[in-house]
N, C-alpha and C positions, 0 to 999 in steps of 0.2 A: 574055421575050426569046427569039427564035428564031435559031438559028445552025446552019447545015449540017443542017437538018431536025431538030435536037434542041432540046428545051426546057430552058432553064436558069433556074431560079427564084431561085438564090442561096442559099436556105436549105434545109438537109437534102439537098443534092445529093451523092451519092456519087461517088468518083473514076471508077467504072466507067461512069457515065452520061454522062461527058464524052468527046468525041472524043479519040482518042489523040494527034493532033497538037496539040490544045489543052492536053492534060494536061502535055505537055512544055514548054510556054511558061512564062515567068516569072510570068504572071498567076495561075498555080495553085500556086505554091510555098506551103508552109504558112505562111511568114511573111506573104506578101501577102494570104493568105486568113484571117489571124488565127486559125490553128488550132494555134498553139504551146501547149505545156502552160503553164498559169498558175494561180496561187493566187487564188481568187475568194472572199474571206471574206464571210460574210453578217453584216451589222451588226444583230444582234438587240438588243433593249433591254438584255438582260443583259450582252452584251459591251460595249456603249457605256458603260453605267453603271459596270461593273467597270474599264474602261480609265481613265475619268476619275478614279475613286477611287484607282486605283493611282498615277496621276501625282501626285495630291495628297499621298498618303501618302509618296511618295519625295521630292518636291520640297520640301515644307515643312521636314522635318528638315535637309536639305542647306542650305536658306536660313538657318536659325537657326545652324547651325555656321559658315557663311561670314560671317554678320553678327557673330557673337561674335568670330571671328578678326579682323575688321576693327576692331571696337571695342577690341580689346586693344592695337592700335597707338597709341602716344603721339605726338602731334604738337604742335609749337609753331610758330605762324605769326605773322609780324610784318611788317606793311606799313610800310616805312620811307621810301619815296620822298619824300613830302611832309613827314613829320616831321623829316627831315634837312635841310630847307631853312630858313635863317634867316628870321625874321619879315619883315625888310625886303625880302626877295626873293619873298615868297609871291605877290605880284601879278604877277610876271614870272618864272615858273619856268624858261622856256626860256632866257632871257638868263643866268640864274644857272648853269644846267648847261652852257652853251656857253662860259662865260668861264673860260679855263684859268688865269687869274691868281688866282681865288678858291679857297680851300681847300675840298675836298669831304669832309674828314674828319668823321666822325659817330660818336657812342657811343650804343649801345642796351643796356639792361639787361633781361633776360628772366628770369622765374621759372619753374622747372621744377615743373609741377603734380603729376606722377607720376614714379615711378622709371622711368628710361629705360635700358634694357639695351643695351650696345654690341653691334654697331656702330651708331652714330647717324649717319644719312645727312643731309648738308647739301645742300639744293636752293635754287636761286633760281627764283622763279616770275614769269613775265611774263603780263600780261593785255592783251587787245586788240592782240596782235602777230600778224599774219597771215603766218606763215612758209610757209603753203601757197599764197600768191599765185603765179599762174602765172609771171610775169616774175621774181619773186624766186627761185623754185625752179629755174628754168632758168639763172639767172646763176651758173654754176660750170663747172669743167672737171675732170671726174674723171680724165682722162688726164694733165692737168698736175699734179694732186695726187699722182699715182703716179710720173710721170717728170720733173717739173720743167720746166726750160728746154729740155729735149730735145724737148718737144712744143710746136710753134709755133702750132697752130690754137687760138686762145682766143677766137674770135668769139662763142661762147656766153656769155662772161663779161661782155658789154656790160651797163652802161656802165663797169665797173671792170676793163678788160683791160690798160690801159697808163697810165703816168704819167710826165710829162716825157720822152716819147719812148722809155721803157724798159718792158719787160713787167713785170707784177706777179705775184708768186708768194706766196700763192695768190690767184688772181684771182676776180672775181665779187662780187655784192652780199652773198651769205651770209657769206663770210669777212670782207668789209669791215665788216659790222655786228656783229662779234664782241662778246659781252657782256664788260664790263671792270670791273665792281664787284668789290672784294676784301673779304675778311672775316678778322678775327683774333679768336679766342675765348680767354677766360680765366675761371677759377673762383677767386674771391677774388684772391690774388696769383699764382696759378699759371697759366701759359699752357697751353691745351689744344692739343695737336698735332693737326693736320688732315692726314690721309693723302690726298694728291691723285693717287696712282698707281692705275692700273687702274679709272678711272672711266668710260672709254670701252669700247665693245665690242672684244673681242679680234680679231674678224674685220676690223673697221675699221682697227685699228692695224697689222695684219700684211698686209692685202691691198688697202687703198684709199688709204693714205698712204705715200709713199715714204720708205724709211729713209735715202736719200741726197739727199733733196730739202729744201732750206733756204729759208726766207722770203727774198724778194728784192724790194726797192723797195716794200715793203708799208706802207700808211698814210703815204705821202710826198706825197700830193696836197694840194690846197688845202682840201678838205673831209674831215675825219676822221670815219669812221663809228663806230668802236668801239675795241676793244683792239688793242694792238700785239703783235708776236711777236718772240721772241728769234731773231735771224738766225743764231745759232750752234747752234741746236737743230733737228734734223730734224723734219719735219711728223709723222712717226710717233710722236714723243715729246711733241708739243704736244697733250695730251689735252683741254685746254679747247677748242681749235679743233675737234678730232674730235667732241666731244660737241655742240658748237654746229652743226656741219655736218650732223648728222642732224636734218633739219627736222621740226617738229611738224605734226600734221594739224589741230589745233584752235587757235583764237586764244588760249586760255589753256593754258599748259603749264609744266611743271617740268623743269629739267635739273640733273643731278647736279654738285655743286661739289666734294665731298670727303666724308670720313668721320671722325668722332671715335671713337676706339677705346677709350674708357674709359666706364664707367657714370656716369650723372648721377642724383643722388639727389633725392627729392622735396623741394620748398621751397628748393632751392639757387638762387642767383642767378648767371646767366651774363652776363658783360660782353662785348659785341661791339663791336669797333672796325672800322668799315667805311669804305670810300671810295665815295661816292655819285657815280660817274662817268657811268653809262649814262643816256642821254637817252630817257626814255619820255614826256615831256610834249609833244613835238612831235606825237605821234599819239594822245594821250589814253590812254596805257597806265598800268599800275600795276606796281610792283615789290614782291615779298615775299620774305622769307627764311624758309625752312622747315627745322626740325629734326624728324626723324622716325625712329622705330624701324621695324622690319619684322616681319611674321608669316609664316606658311607660305603665305599667299596674296599676299604682297607688302606694299605700303603700305596706307594707310587708304583704303578705298573701300566704302561701304555699298551701292552699286548692285547688285552681284551677289547679295548675300544678300537684299535687298529684292525683286529680280526673281524669284528662286526662290520666295519666300514668296507673292508676288502671283500667280504662275502656278499654284502649288499650291492656293491658296485659291480661285481662280476655277474650277479644275477640280473641286474638291469641291462648290462651289456648283452648277455645271452638273450634276454627278452627282445631287445631291439634287433639283434641279428635274426632271430626266428621271425619277427614281424616283417622285416624286409624280405626274407626269403618267401614268406607266405604271400605277401603282396605281389612279388615278382612272378611266382609260380603257384597261383591258387589252385586248390583242388577241393571242391565241396565234399563235405562228409557224406559217405555212402556212394560216391561216384566211382564205379568200377571201370570206367572207360580207360583210365590210365593203365590199369592192370591188364586189360584186354590188349591194348596197344603194345604193352611191354612183352606180353606172351607171344604175340605175332612177330615182334621184332626179333625175339630170341629164336623163333622157329625158322626164320629166314636166314 
């Protein structure tokens, strides 16, 4: 390329060989010319093999530690939705769950397999419930949850924004579909107290739900979606609602119901009296009650430990393969003989 009588080849050009007016232009800044200082590691066989071995040596022990922590968590899972329906209604479950004149009381007896150290967390689990559906997630008003009837724009709450010509607080499909099964626990003849305080995030209680906002005209329509709310308790103290309003990302999820703050011994029997109110049959869902302890990594989840072990094992396998290939066909670093031979072979 010729410019102003000077020849610029692009490679190996010193700044003095470029005309002064061109040196001052942005085209010859060090950044645009890729002349900034940079680390350019050379991936020799030794470095590659050592790196993969190091990843394996670090990841595999971490995986076993995480897996052991997960397996130390004790869980009791009981699917009760179908079991708590009388035999005569098994063929029409939706009609049973919608009929308010039929008692929904049910008793379940669970055996503790291992010692469960307090606190024991109580969750309800729903399957095939898509709380991440776009219309469902949008059907709420965060400003109304914080300011109540002082905030009038509830168009985002459709189709649950008003009833009988009056606004609904809290409005929207998320609040309308509030989970409303209840549980009572007892051990032999002693009732186990369930602590239902501080089950929601502190930030939600203090900053997203108003301390002077009370439920108004809630669940007064012709179609009832879920649980009712005490109109005399502000939204900031209705922690069931706060937990429910933090929507789940996956169709199978657990939400915290409360905590049992006494230990449960192995082989004990826990009697659970529950009210099977929530309708999961209309959308083919399932309901489960979960009792779980916790470890330093949280609840029971083997995925993290298994993932670390898998990545570490694959890294060691790759390191061994690279090592065998390097031993079988070694080529010292900087040796260009192979390239020369390869060039001659292609020429012939």
